[in-house]
N, C-alpha and C positions, 0 to 999 in steps of 0.2 A: 503494500499499500504506500509505504514512505518512498519508495523508488519511483512510483508512477507520478506521484504529487511533485516530487523533485523534477521529473522528466518534463511535466507539464509546465511547471514554473519556468524552466530553462528554456524551453521552446518559446513561450511567451516573450520572455527578456530578448531572445534572438530576434524574434519578429519585429518587436518594437525598436530595437537598435538598428536593425536593417532599413528602418524608414519604409516598410512595405505599406501597401494600400490594399484593401479588400473592395473589390468592385462587384457591383450586383446589378444586373440588368432586370428590369421590371416591365413586363410585357402584358398588355391586355387585349384580347382579341374576341370580337363579336360577329358572329355569321348567322344571318337568316335567309333562308330560302323559301319564301312564301309559295312561289309558283315553280314546279319542275315537271312539266309534262309537254309532250309535243315535238321533243327533239330526240328521242330514242331511235337508233337505227338511222340516224341522218349523218353519219361521219362521210358519207360519200357524195354528200350534197355541198353547195356552196352558201356563203354568208357575206354580207357587206358590212363593214364595220365603219360607222360614222364617227366624226370627233365627238368627244365626250362633251356634254354641256358643263360649264365651269361656274357659271353665276357670276360672282363677284371676283372670282380668280382670273389670272391671266389666262388668255385663249391658248396660250402655247401648250399649258398643262392638258388641255383637251385633245390636242393634235398628237401630243407626246403619249398619252393614254391609249389612243386609237391605235397608234403606231405598235405601241409595245403589246397591245392585246392582240393585234393581227399576228405579230411574230409569236406569241405564247400559244395561240389556236393552232398555228401551223405545227410548232414545235410538239405539242401534245396530240396531234392527229385529231383533233376535234372535227374539222371539216376539211374536204378534199380541196376546196377553194376558198380562199379568204382574200376578199377585195376590200381595199381602204378607199373610200370615196366620200366627198361631201354631201352626196345625195343618194337616198336610197334606189335601189334598181329593182325593176321588176322581174327581171331574168334569173333571179336567184331566189331561193325560197325563204331565206331568212334575213333580217336585218339586226344587227346588234347596236343598241343605243346605250350610252353610259351617262353618268351623271357623277361629277365630283361634289359630294355634298359638303364635305368639310377637310380643310387642309391646314396644318398649323405647325409651325417649326417652334419647339419648346425652348430651345436654346440651353441654358445651364441650368435652370431653376424649374422649369415644367417640363412634362413629357409632350413629345411631338405627337400629333393626331392626324389621321387620314381616314377618310369615311366615304364610301362610293356605292353607287347602285347601277347594276347592269341588268339590261332588260333585252331578251330575243324575241323578236316579234315576226309572226308568218306574215309573208308578203300576199299570200293569196287570200286570206281573211282579215289581216290586220290584228289578230288576237296575240296576246302575250303568252309564249309558250314556256319561257323561263324568265324567272326574276329573283335576282340576289341582292341583298343589301349586307354589306360587310365593312367593319371599321376595326382599326387597331390603335392603340395607344402604347407609346414605348419610351422609356427613358432608362438612364443609368445612374445609379448612385454609387457613392464611394465612401470610404472611411479611411483617412490616413492614421497609420498607427503611430507615426513618429510625432504628429501633432495631437493625436486622439481628438480629431475633430472631423466633420463631415467634409467630404471633398465635392466640389461642383464639377460635374462631368457634363460635357455636351451631349445633347440628345441627337439621335439620327437624323438626317435631312429628311424632309417629307417625301422626297424623290424615291428613298430607298424603301420607305414604308408603301408608297404608291405602287411600286414595282412589285414588292411581295404580294400585295392584294391583287394585283393584276394576274400575276402568275398563279395565284390560288383560285380565282375565278376561272382561268382558263383550265386548269386541271379538272376543277368540277364540271364545267361545261364538256369537256372531252370524256369525263367518266360517264356522263349521261348520253352523250350522242354516239358513243361507241357501243352501247347496250343494243342487243337485238331488239328491232322493232316488235312492238306487241300486235 
């Protein structure tokens, strides 16, 4: 018993003397798919990806999101043809519309946050076949052992979080579209 207490005490003294820091990422993820029907067995078809709506955010993020979504849909084999366009086309069975609901860079004191909505619409009837709302919050906290105080570490940039959410949605779409048709 005494040897273990002595070993733990010595270890703590070494950690404090070295000036190490303990870092802990804190991530929260929320995912809702209220509609998921109508795209099973459609991986051999085509889809048009429109620039995402951005609301108060810079339009470049909507174009960036559409390009990344196209890339990820092709990467995961969600659809045979993925077209990036500014207007819906009637010669493909589906249109993907997205919206960046929220995008915030937290800096050193608050978490970065990104929220988006993705909708796949059938061009033949205009009905929503797939709808996903997803969001994430991410920050890093640290504790400096030499100063025995909290370290303020910068949160990841929103582009990284947006990229991760787009990839997540593309995987989910691919998982549904590659299922056998009912």
